[in-house]
mmCIF file as gemmi writes it, N, C-alpha and C atoms, coordinates in Angstrom:
data_model
loop_
_atom_site.group_PDB
_atom_site.id
_atom_site.type_symbol
_atom_site.label_atom_id
_atom_site.label_alt_id
_atom_site.label_comp_id
_atom_site.label_asym_id
_atom_site.label_entity_id
_atom_site.label_seq_id
_atom_site.pdbx_PDB_ins_code
_atom_site.Cartn_x
_atom_site.Cartn_y
_atom_site.Cartn_z
_atom_site.occupancy
_atom_site.B_iso_or_equiv
_atom_site.pdbx_formal_charge
_atom_site.auth_seq_id
_atom_site.auth_asym_id
_atom_site.pdbx_PDB_model_num
ATOM 1 N N . MET Axp A 1 ? 24.132 8.362 -5.063 1 0 ? 1 A 1
ATOM 2 C CA . MET Axp A 1 ? 23.137 7.474 -4.489 1 0 ? 1 A 1
ATOM 3 C C . MET Axp A 1 ? 23.576 6.035 -4.738 1 0 ? 1 A 1
ATOM 4 N N . THR Axp A 2 ? 23.596 5.236 -3.704 1 0 ? 2 A 1
ATOM 5 C CA . THR Axp A 2 ? 23.984 3.842 -3.848 1 0 ? 2 A 1
ATOM 6 C C . THR Axp A 2 ? 22.794 2.982 -4.237 1 0 ? 2 A 1
ATOM 7 N N . MET Axp A 3 ? 23.071 1.985 -5.016 1 0 ? 3 A 1
ATOM 8 C CA . MET Axp A 3 ? 22.025 1.05 -5.408 1 0 ? 3 A 1
ATOM 9 C C . MET Axp A 3 ? 21.845 0.033 -4.288 1 0 ? 3 A 1
ATOM 10 N N . LEU Axp A 4 ? 20.623 -0.357 -4.034 1 0 ? 4 A 1
ATOM 11 C CA . LEU Axp A 4 ? 20.34 -1.345 -3.015 1 0 ? 4 A 1
ATOM 12 C C . LEU Axp A 4 ? 20.531 -2.739 -3.583 1 0 ? 4 A 1
ATOM 13 N N . ASP Axp A 5 ? 20.94 -3.667 -2.728 1 0 ? 5 A 1
ATOM 14 C CA . ASP Axp A 5 ? 21.074 -5.056 -3.128 1 0 ? 5 A 1
ATOM 15 C C . ASP Axp A 5 ? 19.696 -5.692 -3.038 1 0 ? 5 A 1
ATOM 16 N N . GLU Axp A 6 ? 19.049 -5.919 -4.157 1 0 ? 6 A 1
ATOM 17 C CA . GLU Axp A 6 ? 17.683 -6.432 -4.17 1 0 ? 6 A 1
ATOM 18 C C . GLU Axp A 6 ? 17.596 -7.911 -3.825 1 0 ? 6 A 1
ATOM 19 N N . THR Axp A 7 ? 18.733 -8.586 -3.603 1 0 ? 7 A 1
ATOM 20 C CA . THR Axp A 7 ? 18.692 -9.983 -3.189 1 0 ? 7 A 1
ATOM 21 C C . THR Axp A 7 ? 18.497 -10.089 -1.683 1 0 ? 7 A 1
ATOM 22 N N . VAL Axp A 8 ? 18.722 -9.013 -0.96 1 0 ? 8 A 1
ATOM 23 C CA . VAL Axp A 8 ? 18.546 -9 0.489 1 0 ? 8 A 1
ATOM 24 C C . VAL Axp A 8 ? 17.073 -8.737 0.787 1 0 ? 8 A 1
ATOM 25 N N . ARG Axp A 9 ? 16.44 -9.624 1.496 1 0 ? 9 A 1
ATOM 26 C CA . ARG Axp A 9 ? 15.02 -9.475 1.789 1 0 ? 9 A 1
ATOM 27 C C . ARG Axp A 9 ? 14.755 -9.208 3.264 1 0 ? 9 A 1
ATOM 28 N N . GLU Axp A 10 ? 15.81 -8.872 4.033 1 0 ? 10 A 1
ATOM 29 C CA . GLU Axp A 10 ? 15.627 -8.42 5.404 1 0 ? 10 A 1
ATOM 30 C C . GLU Axp A 10 ? 16.61 -7.285 5.643 1 0 ? 10 A 1
ATOM 31 N N . LEU Axp A 11 ? 16.077 -6.145 6.043 1 0 ? 11 A 1
ATOM 32 C CA . LEU Axp A 11 ? 16.913 -4.966 6.238 1 0 ? 11 A 1
ATOM 33 C C . LEU Axp A 11 ? 16.739 -4.426 7.647 1 0 ? 11 A 1
ATOM 34 N N . ALA Axp A 12 ? 17.861 -4.01 8.246 1 0 ? 12 A 1
ATOM 35 C CA . ALA Axp A 12 ? 17.82 -3.36 9.555 1 0 ? 12 A 1
ATOM 36 C C . ALA Axp A 12 ? 17.61 -1.87 9.321 1 0 ? 12 A 1
ATOM 37 N N . ILE Axp A 13 ? 16.718 -1.275 10.083 1 0 ? 13 A 1
ATOM 38 C CA . ILE Axp A 13 ? 16.453 0.152 9.97 1 0 ? 13 A 1
ATOM 39 C C . ILE Axp A 13 ? 16.554 0.786 11.354 1 0 ? 13 A 1
ATOM 40 N N . THR Axp A 14 ? 16.715 2.103 11.379 1 0 ? 14 A 1
ATOM 41 C CA . THR Axp A 14 ? 16.803 2.85 12.628 1 0 ? 14 A 1
ATOM 42 C C . THR Axp A 14 ? 15.771 3.975 12.598 1 0 ? 14 A 1
ATOM 43 N N . ALA Axp A 15 ? 15.734 4.744 13.668 1 0 ? 15 A 1
ATOM 44 C CA . ALA Axp A 15 ? 14.799 5.872 13.746 1 0 ? 15 A 1
ATOM 45 C C . ALA Axp A 15 ? 15.052 6.869 12.622 1 0 ? 15 A 1
ATOM 46 N N . HIS Axp A 16 ? 16.279 6.937 12.126 1 0 ? 16 A 1
ATOM 47 C CA . HIS Axp A 16 ? 16.624 7.839 11.029 1 0 ? 16 A 1
ATOM 48 C C . HIS Axp A 16 ? 15.865 7.485 9.745 1 0 ? 16 A 1
ATOM 49 N N . ASP Axp A 17 ? 15.479 6.221 9.581 1 0 ? 17 A 1
ATOM 50 C CA . ASP Axp A 17 ? 14.788 5.752 8.37 1 0 ? 17 A 1
ATOM 51 C C . ASP Axp A 17 ? 13.275 5.961 8.407 1 0 ? 17 A 1
ATOM 52 N N . LEU Axp A 18 ? 12.759 6.472 9.51 1 0 ? 18 A 1
ATOM 53 C CA . LEU Axp A 18 ? 11.317 6.686 9.636 1 0 ? 18 A 1
ATOM 54 C C . LEU Axp A 18 ? 10.914 8.036 9.084 1 0 ? 18 A 1
ATOM 55 N N . PRO Axp A 19 ? 9.796 8.226 8.453 1 0 ? 19 A 1
ATOM 56 C CA . PRO Axp A 19 ? 8.805 7.209 8.128 1 0 ? 19 A 1
ATOM 57 C C . PRO Axp A 19 ? 9.343 6.253 7.068 1 0 ? 19 A 1
ATOM 58 N N . LEU Axp A 20 ? 8.957 5.006 7.185 1 0 ? 20 A 1
ATOM 59 C CA . LEU Axp A 20 ? 9.471 3.931 6.346 1 0 ? 20 A 1
ATOM 60 C C . LEU Axp A 20 ? 8.517 3.64 5.2 1 0 ? 20 A 1
ATOM 61 N N . SER Axp A 21 ? 9.078 3.578 4.005 1 0 ? 21 A 1
ATOM 62 C CA . SER Axp A 21 ? 8.273 3.177 2.849 1 0 ? 21 A 1
ATOM 63 C C . SER Axp A 21 ? 9.074 2.183 2.023 1 0 ? 21 A 1
ATOM 64 N N . CYS Axp A 22 ? 8.359 1.365 1.297 1 0 ? 22 A 1
ATOM 65 C CA . CYS Axp A 22 ? 8.978 0.385 0.408 1 0 ? 22 A 1
ATOM 66 C C . CYS Axp A 22 ? 8.37 0.592 -0.97 1 0 ? 22 A 1
ATOM 67 N N . PRO Axp A 23 ? 9.144 0.599 -2.037 1 0 ? 23 A 1
ATOM 68 C CA . PRO Axp A 23 ? 10.576 0.334 -2.091 1 0 ? 23 A 1
ATOM 69 C C . PRO Axp A 23 ? 11.384 1.509 -1.553 1 0 ? 23 A 1
ATOM 70 N N . ARG Axp A 24 ? 12.588 1.219 -1.084 1 0 ? 24 A 1
ATOM 71 C CA . ARG Axp A 24 ? 13.467 2.237 -0.521 1 0 ? 24 A 1
ATOM 72 C C . ARG Axp A 24 ? 14.03 3.126 -1.626 1 0 ? 24 A 1
ATOM 73 N N . PRO Axp A 25 ? 14.359 4.367 -1.308 1 0 ? 25 A 1
ATOM 74 C CA . PRO Axp A 25 ? 15.007 5.237 -2.295 1 0 ? 25 A 1
ATOM 75 C C . PRO Axp A 25 ? 16.298 4.588 -2.79 1 0 ? 25 A 1
ATOM 76 N N . GLY Axp A 26 ? 16.534 4.673 -4.064 1 0 ? 26 A 1
ATOM 77 C CA . GLY Axp A 26 ? 17.74 4.089 -4.644 1 0 ? 26 A 1
ATOM 78 C C . GLY Axp A 26 ? 17.525 2.71 -5.221 1 0 ? 26 A 1
ATOM 79 N N . ALA Axp A 27 ? 16.344 2.138 -5.024 1 0 ? 27 A 1
ATOM 80 C CA . ALA Axp A 27 ? 16.076 0.832 -5.621 1 0 ? 27 A 1
ATOM 81 C C . ALA Axp A 27 ? 16.054 0.986 -7.137 1 0 ? 27 A 1
ATOM 82 N N . PRO Axp A 28 ? 16.589 0.004 -7.867 1 0 ? 28 A 1
ATOM 83 C CA . PRO Axp A 28 ? 16.57 0.114 -9.327 1 0 ? 28 A 1
ATOM 84 C C . PRO Axp A 28 ? 15.136 0.128 -9.85 1 0 ? 28 A 1
ATOM 85 N N . LEU Axp A 29 ? 14.943 0.771 -10.967 1 0 ? 29 A 1
ATOM 86 C CA . LEU Axp A 29 ? 13.612 0.934 -11.538 1 0 ? 29 A 1
ATOM 87 C C . LEU Axp A 29 ? 12.901 -0.398 -11.745 1 0 ? 29 A 1
ATOM 88 N N . TRP Axp A 30 ? 13.617 -1.438 -12.161 1 0 ? 30 A 1
ATOM 89 C CA . TRP Axp A 30 ? 12.991 -2.729 -12.418 1 0 ? 30 A 1
ATOM 90 C C . TRP Axp A 30 ? 12.478 -3.388 -11.139 1 0 ? 30 A 1
ATOM 91 N N . ALA Axp A 31 ? 12.975 -2.968 -9.984 1 0 ? 31 A 1
ATOM 92 C CA . ALA Axp A 31 ? 12.585 -3.607 -8.723 1 0 ? 31 A 1
ATOM 93 C C . ALA Axp A 31 ? 11.504 -2.824 -7.989 1 0 ? 31 A 1
ATOM 94 N N . ARG Axp A 32 ? 10.993 -1.803 -8.608 1 0 ? 32 A 1
ATOM 95 C CA . ARG Axp A 32 ? 10.009 -0.965 -7.917 1 0 ? 32 A 1
ATOM 96 C C . ARG Axp A 32 ? 8.592 -1.51 -8.049 1 0 ? 32 A 1
ATOM 97 N N . HIS Axp A 33 ? 7.812 -1.202 -7.041 1 0 ? 33 A 1
ATOM 98 C CA . HIS Axp A 33 ? 6.386 -1.533 -7.007 1 0 ? 33 A 1
ATOM 99 C C . HIS Axp A 33 ? 5.693 -0.318 -6.419 1 0 ? 33 A 1
ATOM 100 N N . PRO Axp A 34 ? 4.377 -0.287 -6.343 1 0 ? 34 A 1
ATOM 101 C CA . PRO Axp A 34 ? 3.714 0.872 -5.739 1 0 ? 34 A 1
ATOM 102 C C . PRO Axp A 34 ? 4.243 1.103 -4.318 1 0 ? 34 A 1
ATOM 103 N N . ARG Axp A 35 ? 4.421 2.367 -3.966 1 0 ? 35 A 1
ATOM 104 C CA . ARG Axp A 35 ? 4.958 2.69 -2.65 1 0 ? 35 A 1
ATOM 105 C C . ARG Axp A 35 ? 3.935 2.368 -1.571 1 0 ? 35 A 1
ATOM 106 N N . VAL Axp A 36 ? 4.425 1.753 -0.519 1 0 ? 36 A 1
ATOM 107 C CA . VAL Axp A 36 ? 3.597 1.425 0.631 1 0 ? 36 A 1
ATOM 108 C C . VAL Axp A 36 ? 4.357 1.883 1.883 1 0 ? 36 A 1
ATOM 109 N N . PHE Axp A 37 ? 3.643 2.517 2.801 1 0 ? 37 A 1
ATOM 110 C CA . PHE Axp A 37 ? 4.254 2.954 4.054 1 0 ? 37 A 1
ATOM 111 C C . PHE Axp A 37 ? 4.061 1.864 5.097 1 0 ? 37 A 1
ATOM 112 N N . LEU Axp A 38 ? 5.129 1.596 5.853 1 0 ? 38 A 1
ATOM 113 C CA . LEU Axp A 38 ? 5.139 0.515 6.831 1 0 ? 38 A 1
ATOM 114 C C . LEU Axp A 38 ? 5.46 1.065 8.213 1 0 ? 38 A 1
ATOM 115 N N . ASP Axp A 39 ? 4.924 0.438 9.252 1 0 ? 39 A 1
ATOM 116 C CA . ASP Axp A 39 ? 5.166 0.872 10.626 1 0 ? 39 A 1
ATOM 117 C C . ASP Axp A 39 ? 5.788 -0.278 11.423 1 0 ? 39 A 1
ATOM 118 N N . PRO Axp A 40 ? 7.121 -0.326 11.502 1 0 ? 40 A 1
ATOM 119 C CA . PRO Axp A 40 ? 7.776 -1.418 12.226 1 0 ? 40 A 1
ATOM 120 C C . PRO Axp A 40 ? 7.619 -1.307 13.742 1 0 ? 40 A 1
ATOM 121 N N . LEU Axp A 41 ? 7.176 -0.177 14.237 1 0 ? 41 A 1
ATOM 122 C CA . LEU Axp A 41 ? 7.027 0.012 15.678 1 0 ? 41 A 1
ATOM 123 C C . LEU Axp A 41 ? 5.641 -0.389 16.167 1 0 ? 41 A 1
ATOM 124 N N . ARG Axp A 42 ? 4.825 -0.857 15.259 1 0 ? 42 A 1
ATOM 125 C CA . ARG Axp A 42 ? 3.448 -1.217 15.593 1 0 ? 42 A 1
ATOM 126 C C . ARG Axp A 42 ? 3.368 -2.496 16.437 1 0 ? 42 A 1
ATOM 127 N N . ASN Axp A 43 ? 4.323 -3.397 16.264 1 0 ? 43 A 1
ATOM 128 C CA . ASN Axp A 43 ? 4.292 -4.647 17.029 1 0 ? 43 A 1
ATOM 129 C C . ASN Axp A 43 ? 5.515 -4.742 17.948 1 0 ? 43 A 1
ATOM 130 N N . SER Axp A 44 ? 5.481 -5.659 18.883 1 0 ? 44 A 1
ATOM 131 C CA . SER Axp A 44 ? 6.552 -5.776 19.879 1 0 ? 44 A 1
ATOM 132 C C . SER Axp A 44 ? 7.854 -6.318 19.283 1 0 ? 44 A 1
ATOM 133 N N . GLU Axp A 45 ? 7.78 -6.994 18.13 1 0 ? 45 A 1
ATOM 134 C CA . GLU Axp A 45 ? 8.995 -7.519 17.497 1 0 ? 45 A 1
ATOM 135 C C . GLU Axp A 45 ? 9.775 -6.438 16.758 1 0 ? 45 A 1
ATOM 136 N N . GLY Axp A 46 ? 9.139 -5.319 16.456 1 0 ? 46 A 1
ATOM 137 C CA . GLY Axp A 46 ? 9.8 -4.242 15.731 1 0 ? 46 A 1
ATOM 138 C C . GLY Axp A 46 ? 10.035 -4.575 14.275 1 0 ? 46 A 1
ATOM 139 N N . THR Axp A 47 ? 9.108 -5.305 13.663 1 0 ? 47 A 1
ATOM 140 C CA . THR Axp A 47 ? 9.258 -5.676 12.26 1 0 ? 47 A 1
ATOM 141 C C . THR Axp A 47 ? 8.047 -5.247 11.447 1 0 ? 47 A 1
ATOM 142 N N . ALA Axp A 48 ? 8.285 -5.086 10.161 1 0 ? 48 A 1
ATOM 143 C CA . ALA Axp A 48 ? 7.218 -4.812 9.204 1 0 ? 48 A 1
ATOM 144 C C . ALA Axp A 48 ? 7.595 -5.515 7.903 1 0 ? 48 A 1
ATOM 145 N N . THR Axp A 49 ? 6.607 -6.101 7.241 1 0 ? 49 A 1
ATOM 146 C CA . THR Axp A 49 ? 6.847 -6.826 5.993 1 0 ? 49 A 1
ATOM 147 C C . THR Axp A 49 ? 6.097 -6.148 4.865 1 0 ? 49 A 1
ATOM 148 N N . CYS Axp A 50 ? 6.791 -5.919 3.767 1 0 ? 50 A 1
ATOM 149 C CA . CYS Axp A 50 ? 6.171 -5.306 2.599 1 0 ? 50 A 1
ATOM 150 C C . CYS Axp A 50 ? 5.214 -6.304 1.95 1 0 ? 50 A 1
ATOM 151 N N . PRO Axp A 51 ? 3.971 -5.908 1.721 1 0 ? 51 A 1
ATOM 152 C CA . PRO Axp A 51 ? 3.011 -6.831 1.112 1 0 ? 51 A 1
ATOM 153 C C . PRO Axp A 51 ? 3.286 -7.105 -0.372 1 0 ? 51 A 1
ATOM 154 N N . TYR Axp A 52 ? 4.087 -6.263 -1.026 1 0 ? 52 A 1
ATOM 155 C CA . TYR Axp A 52 ? 4.379 -6.455 -2.447 1 0 ? 52 A 1
ATOM 156 C C . TYR Axp A 52 ? 5.575 -7.369 -2.682 1 0 ? 52 A 1
ATOM 157 N N . CYS Axp A 53 ? 6.715 -7.064 -2.044 1 0 ? 53 A 1
ATOM 158 C CA . CYS Axp A 53 ? 7.945 -7.803 -2.341 1 0 ? 53 A 1
ATOM 159 C C . CYS Axp A 53 ? 8.379 -8.74 -1.227 1 0 ? 53 A 1
ATOM 160 N N . GLY Axp A 54 ? 7.754 -8.64 -0.05 1 0 ? 54 A 1
ATOM 161 C CA . GLY Axp A 54 ? 8.08 -9.541 1.043 1 0 ? 54 A 1
ATOM 162 C C . GLY Axp A 54 ? 9.299 -9.147 1.851 1 0 ? 54 A 1
ATOM 163 N N . THR Axp A 55 ? 9.905 -8.005 1.563 1 0 ? 55 A 1
ATOM 164 C CA . THR Axp A 55 ? 11.057 -7.563 2.337 1 0 ? 55 A 1
ATOM 165 C C . THR Axp A 55 ? 10.643 -7.318 3.785 1 0 ? 55 A 1
ATOM 166 N N . VAL Axp A 56 ? 11.445 -7.828 4.708 1 0 ? 56 A 1
ATOM 167 C CA . VAL Axp A 56 ? 11.196 -7.642 6.133 1 0 ? 56 A 1
ATOM 168 C C . VAL Axp A 56 ? 12.106 -6.525 6.621 1 0 ? 56 A 1
ATOM 169 N N . TYR Axp A 57 ? 11.518 -5.537 7.249 1 0 ? 57 A 1
ATOM 170 C CA . TYR Axp A 57 ? 12.266 -4.43 7.838 1 0 ? 57 A 1
ATOM 171 C C . TYR Axp A 57 ? 12.276 -4.639 9.345 1 0 ? 57 A 1
ATOM 172 N N . ARG Axp A 58 ? 13.482 -4.698 9.937 1 0 ? 58 A 1
ATOM 173 C CA . ARG Axp A 58 ? 13.631 -4.946 11.364 1 0 ? 58 A 1
ATOM 174 C C . ARG Axp A 58 ? 14.223 -3.706 12.024 1 0 ? 58 A 1
ATOM 175 N N . PHE Axp A 59 ? 13.478 -3.134 12.964 1 0 ? 59 A 1
ATOM 176 C CA . PHE Axp A 59 ? 13.913 -1.92 13.654 1 0 ? 59 A 1
ATOM 177 C C . PHE Axp A 59 ? 14.977 -2.278 14.678 1 0 ? 59 A 1
ATOM 178 N N . THR Axp A 60 ? 16.085 -1.526 14.662 1 0 ? 60 A 1
ATOM 179 C CA . THR Axp A 60 ? 17.164 -1.714 15.623 1 0 ? 60 A 1
ATOM 180 C C . THR Axp A 60 ? 17.489 -0.372 16.265 1 0 ? 60 A 1
ATOM 181 N N . GLY Axp A 61 ? 18.036 -0.424 17.443 1 0 ? 61 A 1
ATOM 182 C CA . GLY Axp A 61 ? 18.442 0.808 18.114 1 0 ? 61 A 1
ATOM 183 C C . GLY Axp A 61 ? 17.351 1.375 18.991 1 0 ? 61 A 1
ATOM 184 N N . GLU Axp A 62 ? 17.576 2.6 19.409 1 0 ? 62 A 1
ATOM 185 C CA . GLU Axp A 62 ? 16.643 3.27 20.314 1 0 ? 62 A 1
ATOM 186 C C . GLU Axp A 62 ? 15.396 3.713 19.568 1 0 ? 62 A 1
ATOM 187 N N . ARG Axp A 63 ? 14.259 3.462 20.169 1 0 ? 63 A 1
ATOM 188 C CA . ARG Axp A 63 ? 12.987 3.871 19.565 1 0 ? 63 A 1
ATOM 189 C C . ARG Axp A 63 ? 12.842 5.387 19.688 1 0 ? 63 A 1
ATOM 190 N N . PRO Axp A 64 ? 12.213 6.01 18.716 1 0 ? 64 A 1
ATOM 191 C CA . PRO Axp A 64 ? 12.032 7.463 18.782 1 0 ? 64 A 1
ATOM 192 C C . PRO Axp A 64 ? 11.096 7.841 19.929 1 0 ? 64 A 1
ATOM 193 N N . HIS Axp A 65 ? 11.324 9.019 20.472 1 0 ? 65 A 1
ATOM 194 C CA . HIS Axp A 65 ? 10.496 9.518 21.553 1 0 ? 65 A 1
ATOM 195 C C . HIS Axp A 65 ? 9.377 10.379 20.982 1 0 ? 65 A 1
ATOM 196 N N . GLY Axp A 66 ? 8.27 10.473 21.681 1 0 ? 66 A 1
ATOM 197 C CA . GLY Axp A 66 ? 7.137 11.265 21.22 1 0 ? 66 A 1
ATOM 198 C C . GLY Axp A 66 ? 7.452 12.736 21.196 1 0 ? 66 A 1
ATOM 199 N N . HIS Axp A 67 ? 6.674 13.472 20.459 1 0 ? 67 A 1
ATOM 200 C CA . HIS Axp A 67 ? 6.831 14.927 20.365 1 0 ? 67 A 1
ATOM 201 C C . HIS Axp A 67 ? 6.204 15.591 21.578 1 0 ? 67 A 1
ATOM 202 N N . HIS Axp A 68 ? 6.763 16.708 21.989 1 0 ? 68 A 1
ATOM 203 C CA . HIS Axp A 68 ? 6.24 17.429 23.144 1 0 ? 68 A 1
ATOM 204 C C . HIS Axp A 68 ? 5.53 18.677 22.706 1 0 ? 68 A 1
């Protein structure tokens, strides 16, 4: 498991990262806060900001399709 660079406060995510929660898996123990689930597809910009640490998650790539 790779450690995340906690100095980066904007991360690009894809459909593979959904459902999205912060802090991300692999974050060091000292950088953790209560887990919060975020929905970057909720707005037209494709972004979500963590209310605890301020990290901005920016959705890139093809949006997931609905279930049939």
